[in-house]
N, C-alpha and C positions, 0 to 999 in steps of 0.2 A: 775514325781518327787518322789523320795524316801520318804517313810513315816518315819519321825523322831521318832514317837511313836513306830512303829514296831521295828526299829533298837535299840531303848533304851531297849525294852523288850528282844530282842534277846541278847543284851549285858549282861543283867542281868542273863538270862538263861545260857549263856556260862560261866559266872563267877561261877554260882552255880555248873555246871557240873565239872569245873576244881577244885573247892574247894572240892567237894565230892570225886573226885579221889585222891586228895592230902591227905585227911584224911585216906584213905584206903591203902596208900603205905606201911605202916609198918605191915599190916596184912598178913596172910598166903595166898598163891596163890588161894586156893579154896575159902576162904572168900572173897578175892578181886573179884574173878569171879562172885560170887553171888551178890556182891554189885554193880558191873558194870552192869550186866544184869538187875537187879531189877531197877536201877536208869534210865537207858535208856528206859526200858519197861514202867515204870511209867510216864516218860516224854512223850513218844509217845502216851500213852493211853490218856493223857490230850489234845493231839493235834488232833487226828482223831476221827471221830464219833464212838459212842458206838456200832454201828452195826458190827464193826470189832473187832474180838477177838484176844488177844495177848497171846502167850504161848511159850513153848519150847518143843522139842522132835525130832522125826525122821519123814521123809516123804518117801512115797513109791508110785510107779505108778502101773498101771495095768499089766505091763510087768515084775514086780517083782524087778525093780531097787530100791535101798534104799540109802538114803542120809547119814545116820549116824547122830550124835547129831548136832542139829541146835540151836544156841543161842536164837534168837528171831524169832518167826514165826507170821506173820500177816495173819489172816485167813479170807477168804471171808465169808459173812453172809449166804451163801447157800452151802449145801453139808456137809456130816458128817465127824467127826474125832473121834478117840477113846482115852479117857483119861485113865491114869493108875489108878489102884485101890488106893484110898486115896489121889489122886492129880488130880485136874482138869486142872492144868497148863501143866503138862508133857503129851504129846499126841503123838499118831501115826496119821499122817496126810495123807490123800489121796492127790495126786499131784494137783487135780482139786480144792481142798479146800484151797490151799496155794496162797495168793496174792503176797507176797514177803517175803524174809528172810533177817535178819540183823545179821551179826557177829560182836560182840563187843570185842575189845581187849584193853589192857592197853597201849601197844606201837605198833602201826601198822607196823612200820619199822622193829621191832624185831620179830614180829609175823605174817608177811605177808605170810610166808610159810604155817602156819596153816590155814589162810584164804583161800589160793589157794587150799589146800588139801580138805577142806570142799566143796569149789566150784566145784572142779573136781568130787566129789561124787554126788553133787546135780544136775549138768547140764545134765547128761544122762536121768534124769526123764522127762517124757513127760506128759503134761496136755492134756486130750482128752475131750474137751467140745462138747456138742451137740448144740442145738439152743442157741444163745446168743443175748443179747440186750446191746449195748455199745454206748458210746459217744466218738467220736474220733477213734483212732486206737484200734482195738480189742486186747486183750492180746495174747501174743505168746504162743507156746506150752511149752517153757522152763520157769522155775521159776526164776525171777530176784533176785539178791543177792547184798546187800550193805554192805561194810565193814566200821565199825566205830572204830576209835582209839582215846583214850584220848590224846595220844601223838603220834608222828611219824615224818615223813619227814617235813622239814621246808619250802619247796618251792612248788608252784603249778606245776612247770615244772617237778620236780622229781616224784610227785604223778601222773601226766599225763603219764609220761613214764612208770611207773609201771602198770598203768591201760591199756595202749595200748597193752602191752604184756601179758595180763592176761584175764581169763574168767570172772573176777569180773565186775559187771555192773556199780558200783559207789563206791566212797570212801569219807569218811569224817574224818578229823583230827580236834578234838575239840580245842586243843591248839597247834598252834596259831589260828586256824580257816581256814581250807582249804577244799573245796569240789570240786570234779571232777566227772562228770558222762558221760556216753555214749551220743553221739549226740552233743558234744562240750560244754555242760553246765559246768560252773565252777564259783566259788565265793571265796572271801578272806575275813577274819575277821568274826565278829559276823553273817553277813548275810550268811555265809557258812551253818549255821544251817537251815536257811530258804530255801536255795537252795536244801538241802537234803530233806526237807519236800515237796517242790514243785516237786522234782524228784519222791518221793514216791507217791505223790498225782496223778501224771500222770500215774504211774504204776498201782495203785490199784483202782482208782476212776472211770476209764473209763468203766469198766465192771459193768453194772447195774444188770444184771441177767443172769443166764446160767443154762441150763439143763445138768445134769450129770447122769451117769449110774453106781453107786457104785457096782451093781451086777457083773460087769465084773471082779472085783477083786477076786471073788471066782469061776468064771467059769473055767471049765477044758477044 
């Protein structure tokens, strides 16, 4: 039986996200970008344990592949990453340090090409873990990516069709509330936010510890 208290809270959060987006519509594109990323970032920081660090930046792997700019990076609590001088949020991430990536857009239907462009740069990166301890399925060698749009397509069927023909792993449209993820998971309305959280939880919480070898990044 669904929890009415959880659904009420999700409805309130959804309304807050929609309102925050509405107040930023008249701002410049760069200001709106910072507002969108900060709001989603702050929301997710309140959802997941403090052991996961949130930031933004580029990712690279031991083979020299590079992702380009990533909106939101959720970082595993083991393994190093390099901050930029004067900013602890903008980092260069080693692939093994990245749990998942989130791309945040104002209108997902209008900016889907940008999401796929970022995804196509991210997917060639490979995570090379050593010994791992995990619950459930261990993480794959590719970094999962989730697309979030404040607005976008209005039906689940359209979003599912876009995802089937794309390397993106999951997508959320906050207004009206649609989530679709790999493996057949989907949700409509305020619980779409919870479905996204559950999808992320499955992606990032299974790996409890892992050994990595950052030295391979400078070996010749």
